[in-house]
Steps between C-alpha positions, in 0.01 A plus 500: 500500500197310622557288804359145507447261790641149541187343372541679167852373465398150584258498205790525252622150417878549449691177423838377383495393137778323313522604129494180287498657154538842342453599135442830318145595418511615132140624524575751773542876412760533765780245534353234725564143621243218550605319812388167646526518876499198733298590814517163667158400620331765283655343185667657201370845415560732212620863525569772247771733620706784362838384625708534179698801631719303740425129433549249219261206485769242584609673814147513635460119503524377856478851649273535798263802499228644717154464340160641573278195458145628564445762234248383237659371176568775251549482120826674403615511141308178414625317817296405804700629787407315820747656750675827539878479539623782721785740446606864524590738221862619511601861419480429128150344528613138458349233733725343769347181629407459866655174615662300773869446608444142615313209327130455601236247423291600201160626625626602838285792624647831611479514882 
């Protein structure tokens, strides 16, 4: 593993996002959701995420997630993805979302 210094970590803009909408992306090769994420002062951003293994669209609404906000936008299965929603693969390869155990303001930056 390559070690980084504090300045490298500070360059990653990690923020709390609140999912406002979630719908399946029928154009994706892998089962994927298109999410609208409220990032407070940064506005509403779109993300494409392979979360179908553990989550249904309705249960994602209102959920707070940790987002990388300073990657350049990327086109994923016909969708402009503005932020990366973070998670970890479980033993079967399905994504488990990174999140918070207490409510936080949308757009709050990871300290």
